[in-house]
C-alpha positions in Angstrom: 0.0 0.0 -0.1 1.1 3.5 -1.0 2.7 5.4 2.1 0.4 8.0 2.7 0.9 11.4 4.3 -2.0 13.1 3.6 -3.6 12.1 6.7 -0.3 11.0 8.0 1.8 14.1 8.0 3.8 6.9 2.5 19.2 3.2 -8.5 20.6 -0.5 -8.8 19.1 -3.4 -5.8 22.0 -5.4 -4.1 21.1 -9.3 -3.0 18.0 -10.4 -1.3 17.6 -8.7 2.7 18.8 -10.6 5.9 15.7 -12.5 7.5 16.9 -11.2 10.7 14.0 -11.2 13.6 12.5 -7.8 14.2 10.0 -7.0 17.0 11.8 -5.0 19.2 11.7 -1.7 21.3 14.2 0.5 19.5 13.7 3.6 22.1 14.4 6.3 19.4 13.4 10.0 20.7 12.0 12.6 18.7 10.8 16.4 19.5 7.4 16.9 21.5 8.1 13.9 23.6 7.4 11.4 21.0 9.7 8.4 21.2 9.6 5.4 18.0 10.0 1.5 18.9 9.9 -1.4 16.5 6.9 -3.6 16.5 3.6 -2.9 17.6 3.0 -2.6 21.3 0.8 -5.6 22.7 -2.9 -4.8 22.9 -2.8 -2.0 20.4 -3.7 -3.8 17.3 -7.3 -2.0 17.2 -5.6 1.2 17.7 -3.4 0.7 14.8 -6.4 -0.5 12.4 -8.1 2.6 13.1 -5.1 4.8 12.1 -4.2 2.6 9.5 -8.1 2.6 8.2 -8.5 6.6 8.6 -5.4 6.9 6.0 -6.3 4.5 3.6 -9.9 3.7 3.9 -10.4 5.9 0.7 -8.1 3.5 -0.9 -8.8 0.2 0.6 -12.8 0.8 1.2 -14.3 -1.1 -2.0 -12.0 -4.1 -1.0 -13.0 -4.0 2.7 -15.6 -1.6 3.5 -17.8 -1.2 5.7 -15.3 0.2 8.1 -16.7 -1.8 10.9 -15.7 -5.0 9.4 -12.4 -3.2 8.1 -11.2 -2.1 11.2 -11.3 -5.6 13.2 -10.1 -7.5 10.4 -7.2 -5.6 9.6 -6.4 -5.7 13.3 -6.6 -9.5 13.3 -4.4 -9.8 10.4 -1.3 -6.8 11.1 2.0 -8.7 11.3 3.3 -6.9 14.4 6.8 -7.2 13.9 6.3 -5.2 10.6 5.7 -2.1 11.7 7.6 0.7 13.8 4.9 2.6 15.7 5.1 6.0 17.5 3.8 6.5 21.3 3.1 9.9 22.9 2.5 9.7 26.5 2.0 5.7 25.8 -0.4 5.9 23.2 0.1 4.8 19.9 -0.1 8.4 17.7 1.4 6.5 14.3 3.0 3.9 12.6 4.7 3.2 9.4 4.4 -0.6 8.0 6.8 -2.3 5.7 7.6 -5.8 3.8 10.6 -7.6 4.5 11.7 -11.4 4.2 8.1 -12.2 2.4 6.1 -10.7 5.2 4.3 -7.3 5.7 2.3 -5.3 8.1 -1.0 -6.1 6.1 -0.1 -9.5 5.4 -3.9 -11.4 5.8 -4.0 -14.3 3.9 -6.6 -14.8 0.8 -8.2 -17.5 3.0 -9.0 -15.0 6.0 -10.2 -12.7 3.9 -12.8 -15.1 2.5 -13.6 -16.2 6.2 -13.9 -12.7 7.3 -16.1 -11.6 4.0 -17.3 -14.9 2.3 -17.2 -15.6 -0.8 -19.4 -13.1 -2.3 -18.0 -10.2 -1.2 -14.6 -11.5 -0.6 -13.6 -12.7 -4.2 -13.9 -9.3 -5.9 -12.2 -7.8 -2.5 -9.5 -10.2 -3.4 -9.1 -8.7 -7.0 -9.0 -5.4 -5.8 -6.2 -6.2 -3.6 -4.4 -7.9 -6.1 -4.4 -4.7 -8.4 -2.9 -2.8 -4.9 -0.3 -5.7 -4.3 3.8 -4.5 -4.7 6.2 -7.2 -4.0 10.4 -6.0 -2.9 13.1 -6.6 -5.9 16.0 -7.8 -4.4 17.8 -5.9 -1.8 14.5 -3.6 -1.0 12.5 -2.8 1.6 8.8 -1.9 0.7 6.8 0.5 2.6 3.2 -0.5 3.7 1.9 2.7 4.7 2.5 5.6 7.0 -0.2 6.9 9.2 -0.2 9.5 12.1 -3.3 10.5 14.2 -4.9 13.9 14.2 -3.8 15.0 17.3 0.0 14.2 16.8 0.4 15.7 13.3 3.1 18.4 13.0 5.6 16.9 15.0 7.7 15.5 13.0 6.0 11.9 13.4 6.2 11.3 9.8 9.9 12.1 9.7 10.7 9.7 12.7 9.4 6.7 11.6 10.5 7.0 7.9 14.1 7.2 10.1 13.6 4.4 11.7 12.0 2.1 8.8 15.7 3.5 7.1 17.3 1.8 10.3 15.9 -1.1 9.5 16.6 -1.9 5.9 20.1 -1.1 6.6 20.8 -3.3 9.3 19.0 -5.8 7.1 21.0 -5.4 4.5 18.9 -3.7 1.8 20.2 -1.5 -0.5 16.9 1.0 -0.8 13.6 1.6 0.1 10.8 1.9 -2.2 6.8 3.7 -1.5 4.5 4.4 -3.8 2.6 8.0 -3.8 -0.5 8.7 -5.5 -1.5 12.2 -7.4 -3.8 13.1 -5.2 -1.3 13.6 -2.3 1.4 16.4 -3.3 2.3 16.6 0.7 3.1 13.1 1.2 5.5 13.3 -1.6 6.8 16.2 -0.6 7.6 14.8 2.6 9.3 11.6 1.3 11.4 13.9 -1.0 12.7 16.2 1.7 13.6 12.5 3.7 16.2 11.7 0.5 13.3 9.6 -1.6 13.6 10.3 -5.5 10.6 9.5 -8.0 11.6 7.1 -10.3 8.6 6.5 -12.7 4.8 7.2 -12.8 2.1 4.9 -13.7 -1.0 6.5 -15.1 -4.2 4.3 -14.0 -7.1 6.4 -15.1 -9.2 3.8 -14.8 -9.0 3.3 -11.0 -9.5 7.3 -9.9 -13.9 6.7 -10.0 -13.0 3.4 -7.9 -10.1 4.4 -5.7 -9.8 8.0 -6.1 -6.3 8.4 -7.5 -5.7 8.5 -11.1 -1.6 8.0 -10.9 1.2 6.3 -8.8 4.5 7.7 -8.3 7.3 5.2 -7.1 9.8 6.3 -5.3 13.0 4.9 -4.3 15.9 5.9 -1.4 18.9 4.5 -1.2 20.1 2.8 2.2 23.6 2.9 3.4 24.7 -0.2 5.0 23.9 -0.7 8.8 22.6 2.8 8.8 20.7 3.6 12.1 17.8 5.1 12.9 17.0 8.3 14.5 18.9 7.7 17.6 19.4 4.6 19.8 20.1 4.7 23.5 
C-alpha cells in the first residue's frame, strides 16, 4: 500500500535483505515527547487498525468496506513485527508498515479474507487488493503504509517513522527503500522528497480514479547505506 502522508503528516538493488528478527523496542526519541519503537505494542492492534483505516480507508474501502468490518479484520491480520510505531504519552499515535523477508504489516491471507467476508464479497475484494499488491525486488524494503493520528500531526512523526524504517532497512542488508505515492497526495510526496526519496516512474491509472480516487501512482526510491541507524538509539 502507498505510504500516505496527506492524513499522516507513504538505483540498482543489491542482494536479498537478511532475515533477522525484529519486533523489539528501539527507543528512538524525537521532539515534542514522541518516541519510536519497533513492532506494534501488545494490545495496540485495534488502535493501529483505526489509524491505518483513517489514512487508507478511501483506497481500501472498495475491497474491505464497511469500516466496522474492515477495522477488526485489519487488527486481526496485522503482522506486528513489520511496523515501527510512534508513541506519545504511552499512546500509539503513528505507525509505518513495511515488507521484509516475505512478510508485511498488512499480510492477511486470501483464506482469512474469504472467511471474514464470505465468497460473494471476498472474491471481488481479493481482485481489488491484487491491483494494489507490490513485491520488493532483491535488496529492497517496500513501505506498506504510514499513518499518523490527527493530534500528533505537525510534530515530525512522519519523518521519525521514515528514519526508523531506514534503520531497519540498513540493518537487514537492504540497499534501498521503495514506496508509492498517489497523485492526489502532494503533501506526502513533498515529505518523501525532503527525506531523500526520488521519483523513478509514474504509472497512469485513469481507470481507477472513479473507483479508488486516484489516477496515477509514482514510485519513489531512497538509497540506504549499510548498517544505517534509526534517528537515535540508547
